[in-house]
C-alpha positions, 0 to 999 in steps of 0.5 A: 579582491580575491585572486585566482592564485588565492583559489589555487593556494586554497586547493594546495592548502587552505591554511596558506591562504590564511597566512598570506591574506590575513596574517600578511606573511610573505616568505622570501623568494627561493632560487627556484621561484626567481628562476621560474619567474625569469623563464616564464618572462622569456617564454612570453617574449618568445610567444609575442615575437615569434609569429611577427618574425616568421611572417616577415622573414620566412617565405614559401621557398625558405629551407628547413634550416632557415626556418629553424634559425629564425625561430632559434635566433628569436628565442635566444634574443628573447632569452638574453634580453630578459636574463640581462634585465633580471641578472642581479635578481638571479645572482642574488639568489645564487642562480648563474645567469650564463648557466641558465642561458646555456641550459636554455640554448640547448632547449631552444635548439631541439624545440626550434628543430621540431617547430621548423619541421612542423611549419615546413611540412604545413607550408608544403601542404597548405601554403605559407599564410595558412601554415602560419595562421595554423601554427600561430593562432590569434593570441592575447598575452598577459590578459587581465580579467576582473569580475567585480560581481564575483569579486575575483581577479586573474591574469592569464599568460595567454589565450588563443581564439579558435573558432568561437572558442577561447582557450586559456594557456598557463605556462609552468616552468617547474616539474611536470606531473603525470597529470595536471595538479588540482591547483592547476585544474582550479586555475584554468577552470577559474579563468574559464568561468571569468572568460565566459562571463566577461567575453561572451565566449565558450571555454571548454578547455585550457592548456597547461604548458610545461616550458622546461619540457616542451610539453602541453597538457589539456584541462577539460572545463566542465560544469562540475569544474565550474561549480568547484570554482564557485565553492572554492571562491566562497571558502576563500572569502570566509577566510580572507573577509571573515578571518576564519582560521582553517585547520592545519593539515600537516603532511608530506607536502609541508616539506616543500612549502615555503611557509612551513616555518610559520606554520609547523 
């Protein structure tokens, strides 16, 4: 079955799809890849647990520092658990687990202050229950989509239900660009197509969340974006099932590609 990752790879470089899916080449993981995977897992754990802890430990009379501490302690607990679990993999790639934890501790410190201040203002304005609902919309984490008719499969990091709409969210631990990249736009658009087909919902946009920067970028999903998903899917199928070898497009991006030794 074709995956959403295959569509994103095609947008980045069609030849990469050929190497991965036809030639079955799998480059070894890089330190950046392992680090990113760990941060990604931490973010998912924090998101799953934060609403539960805030709902059970925070009252309308809680101080700003009490709210901040609840949010910060949860983030640090999740980070420690995930890093301990993945310690051997990190060390094998030359990534210092304690240095990573220290870096995340600094990020969580500032993020918890901002989150607590936002939640405290909402509690004062609309009450605890409504503030929690607004701050932590209903979410579904690690949701797998599979469309047998399209022959397409994908895994959404998280999505929120807002009114009658669904909003897919994808976490990125790498560099933040001035705008979402074409591959990121394809990823969100593919999720939108699959969600609308299988969940009887509207998906007018998605969110890219850059975890290293605490920033969100919206991705509008219009008819043109959805049509691009179908076109790209057909192109990927010609490579994967038809063994069609695409032309190599050598350029600057090849310097950052883990497949370059198999290609250039």
